[in-house]
C-alpha positions in Angstrom: 30.6 20.0 -13.4 27.5 18.0 -14.3 26.0 18.3 -17.7 22.3 17.9 -17.0 20.7 18.6 -20.4 22.7 17.7 -23.4 22.3 16.4 -27.0 22.4 12.8 -26.0 19.5 13.2 -23.7 17.7 15.3 -26.3 18.2 12.7 -29.1 17.1 10.0 -26.6 14.0 12.0 -25.7 13.0 12.5 -29.3 13.7 8.9 -30.1 11.5 7.6 -27.2 8.6 9.9 -27.9 8.7 9.2 -31.6 8.9 5.4 -31.1 5.6 5.6 -29.2 3.8 8.1 -31.3 5.2 6.8 -34.6 5.0 10.3 -36.1 4.7 13.9 -34.8 4.4 17.2 -36.5 7.7 19.0 -36.5 6.2 22.0 -34.6 5.0 19.6 -31.9 8.5 17.9 -31.8 9.9 21.3 -30.9 8.0 21.0 -27.5 9.6 17.7 -26.5 12.8 19.2 -24.9 11.0 22.1 -23.2 8.7 19.6 -21.5 11.2 16.8 -20.7 14.1 19.1 -19.7 11.9 20.8 -17.1 12.3 18.9 -13.8 8.7 19.4 -12.5 7.3 18.3 -15.9 9.5 15.2 -16.1 8.8 14.2 -12.6 5.1 14.4 -13.0 4.9 12.8 -16.5 7.3 10.0 -15.5 5.2 9.0 -12.4 3.5 5.7 -13.0 0.1 7.0 -11.8 0.2 9.9 -14.2 -2.2 9.5 -17.1 -2.4 12.8 -18.9 -4.7 12.9 -21.9 -4.3 16.4 -23.2 -2.7 19.8 -22.6 -6.1 21.0 -21.5 -6.1 18.3 -18.7 -2.6 19.3 -17.8 -3.5 23.0 -17.6 -6.4 22.2 -15.2 -4.5 19.7 -13.0 -0.9 21.0 -13.1 -0.8 24.6 -14.4 2.7 25.1 -13.0 4.0 22.8 -15.7 2.4 24.9 -18.5 3.1 28.4 -17.1 6.7 28.9 -18.2 6.6 26.8 -21.4 6.9 29.8 -23.7 10.2 30.8 -22.1 11.5 27.2 -22.1 10.4 26.8 -25.8 12.7 29.7 -26.8 15.5 28.6 -24.5 15.6 25.1 -25.9 14.8 26.0 -29.5 18.4 25.8 -30.8 18.9 22.4 -29.0 15.6 21.1 -30.3 16.5 22.0 -33.9 20.0 20.4 -33.4 18.5 17.2 -31.9 16.0 16.9 -34.7 18.8 17.3 -37.2 20.9 14.7 -35.4 17.9 12.3 -35.3 17.5 12.7 -39.1 21.2 12.2 -39.7 21.5 9.1 -37.6 18.4 7.3 -39.0 16.2 7.7 -35.9 13.6 9.6 -37.8 12.8 10.8 -41.3 10.7 13.7 -42.7 7.4 12.8 -44.2 5.0 15.5 -45.2 6.0 18.0 -42.5 6.1 15.3 -39.8 8.9 13.4 -38.1 8.3 9.7 -38.6 10.0 7.2 -36.4 12.4 4.9 -38.2 14.6 3.1 -35.8 16.2 3.3 -32.3 19.8 4.3 -32.0 19.9 4.0 -28.2 18.6 0.5 -27.4 16.5 -0.3 -24.3 19.3 -2.3 -22.7 21.6 0.7 -22.8 19.2 3.1 -21.0 20.2 2.2 -17.4 23.9 2.9 -18.3 23.0 6.4 -19.5 21.6 7.2 -16.0 18.6 7.6 -13.8 17.4 10.6 -15.8 17.3 8.5 -19.0 15.1 6.0 -17.2 12.8 8.8 -16.1 12.7 10.2 -19.7 11.7 6.8 -21.0 8.9 6.5 -18.4 7.6 10.0 -19.3 7.7 9.4 -23.0 4.3 7.7 -23.2 2.6 10.7 -21.6 4.6 13.2 -23.7 3.7 11.3 -26.9 0.0 11.3 -26.0 0.1 15.1 -25.3 1.8 15.8 -28.6 -0.7 14.0 -30.8 -3.0 17.0 -30.5 -3.2 19.7 -33.2 -0.2 22.0 -33.0 -2.2 25.3 -33.0 -4.2 24.0 -30.0 -1.1 23.0 -28.1 0.6 26.3 -28.7 -2.5 28.3 -27.7 -3.0 26.4 -24.5 0.7 26.5 -23.6 0.9 30.2 -24.4 3.8 29.8 -26.9 4.0 33.0 -28.9 5.5 32.5 -32.4 
């Protein structure tokens, strides 16, 4: 049996996005796994020609990525909370005024190929994910249709 989405990849995803964005609102960090653990989203955002500037752009160009995000948000919420906690415990991030702030990498760049092809894709997608999550949380949640 293959384990496709797990805490290691979740922590790695948070680490990579945070290392690029430097800090993210906790509410926005809860969207990292629902985006990265969705194959179509990961494939699109990891592609070297993809240059997504906002969720509004994503909604117009690739609505199929946004359509099911509410369901994915709730499916991955326990894992997201767990991975954020593990990032805090392991010194990857720290809490500063309601934001997760990048502190240091636990999984170094030279180890990424050993984790697998999916980790390489996650690292490639991280720049686009980080750019998307710098928007205001209420705008992101409204565009994505996440109902709290």
